[in-house]
C-alpha positions in Angstrom: -18.1 16.0 23.2 -20.8 17.4 22.0 -23.9 15.5 21.3 -26.4 17.7 22.2 -28.8 17.1 19.0 -28.6 13.3 18.9 -31.1 10.8 20.3 -29.7 8.1 23.3 -29.8 5.7 20.9 -27.8 7.7 18.6 -25.7 8.2 21.7 -25.3 5.2 22.7 -23.8 3.8 19.2 -21.3 6.5 19.3 -20.0 5.6 22.8 -20.1 1.9 21.3 -18.1 2.7 18.0 -15.6 4.9 20.3 -14.9 2.1 22.6 -14.7 -0.9 19.8 -12.1 0.3 17.7 -8.8 -0.6 18.7 -6.8 1.1 16.2 -8.5 4.5 17.2 -7.3 3.6 20.5 -4.0 3.0 19.4 -3.7 6.4 17.4 -5.4 8.3 20.1 -7.7 9.5 18.1 -10.3 11.5 20.2 -13.9 12.6 19.4 -14.0 16.3 19.9 -17.3 16.7 18.7 -20.5 15.1 16.8 -24.2 15.4 15.6 -26.4 14.2 12.7 -24.0 14.5 9.4 -20.7 16.2 11.4 -18.2 15.0 13.1 -14.5 16.6 14.6 -12.0 14.6 16.0 -7.9 14.8 16.7 -5.1 13.6 17.8 -1.4 14.7 19.4 1.4 13.8 17.5 3.6 11.3 18.3 7.5 11.0 17.1 6.1 7.0 16.3 4.0 8.4 13.8 6.9 10.2 11.7 8.0 8.6 8.6 12.0 9.0 7.8 12.0 13.1 7.0 10.4 13.4 10.4 6.8 14.3 8.9 4.1 12.6 10.1 3.4 9.3 7.9 0.3 9.9 5.4 -1.3 6.4 6.8 -2.0 8.4 10.3 -3.9 11.5 8.6 -5.4 9.3 6.3 -6.8 7.1 9.6 -7.9 10.2 11.3 -9.7 11.5 8.1 -11.5 8.0 7.9 -12.4 8.1 11.6 -13.8 11.3 11.2 -15.8 11.0 8.1 -17.5 7.7 9.3 -18.6 8.9 12.7 -20.0 11.8 10.8 -21.9 9.5 9.0 -23.1 7.1 11.7 -25.9 9.3 13.2 -27.4 8.9 10.0 -27.4 4.8 9.9 -30.5 3.2 10.8 -29.7 0.7 13.0 -29.5 -2.3 11.4 -27.1 -0.7 9.0 -23.0 -0.3 8.9 -21.0 1.6 6.0 -17.5 0.6 4.9 -15.4 3.1 3.1 -15.3 2.8 -0.9 -12.6 5.1 -1.8 -10.6 8.0 -0.1 -8.8 10.5 -1.8 -6.5 12.9 0.2 -4.8 16.1 -0.6 -2.0 16.5 1.5 -1.2 20.3 1.8 1.5 20.8 4.9 3.3 18.3 6.4 2.7 17.9 10.2 5.5 17.8 12.6 4.1 18.7 16.1 0.9 19.5 18.3 -2.7 18.2 17.8 -4.3 17.4 14.3 -8.1 18.1 14.1 -10.2 16.7 11.5 -13.8 18.3 10.5 -15.7 15.9 8.5 -19.1 16.4 6.9 -21.7 14.3 4.7 -22.4 15.8 1.6 -25.0 13.6 0.5 -26.5 10.2 1.7 -27.9 8.1 -0.5 -30.2 5.4 -0.4 -27.0 2.8 -1.0 -24.3 5.4 -1.1 -22.8 8.1 1.1 -20.5 10.9 -0.1 -18.3 12.8 3.0 -15.7 15.7 2.8 -13.1 16.1 5.3 -10.5 19.0 6.0 -7.5 18.6 8.5 -5.9 21.6 10.5 -2.5 21.6 12.0 -1.9 23.1 15.9 -2.2 26.6 14.3 -5.6 25.9 12.7 -4.1 25.9 9.0 -5.4 24.0 6.4 -3.2 20.9 5.8 -4.9 18.1 4.2 -8.6 17.5 2.0 -10.5 14.8 1.5 -13.3 13.3 -0.3 -14.2 9.6 0.7 -17.4 7.6 -0.5 -19.1 4.8 1.9 -21.2 2.2 1.0 -24.4 1.1 3.6 -24.8 -2.6 4.2 -26.7 -4.6 6.7 -24.9 -5.0 10.0 -25.1 -8.8 9.6 -23.5 -9.9 6.7 
């Protein structure tokens, strides 16, 4: 995982986030690269990710994309902030059936209250398989 341009505090927060998301562990999501405003995550397709037609279920793809956009945001947050997804719009462009899929996310705009992100998801051959736009809201770390 590439984190060379992050502060020690940012790296610690990312490591903590990686170790405390049980759903990401269940799916086998891996953090490949991260810097302020950008993140690349991946996962290996498993048979239990497939729906009846033999392709990866859209929810698995959505989870990987949502995780990638969240990690792109994480280094931009103040220590007393957290975020949650407000919306996520995905265009599924090609079916996924095998291999490793990669989601690359970036922050388009980080406002005082809302954060807009985009993501692209690539199949094992590097072909674009999905695109997404997502919005997050900044929240206090404790409610």
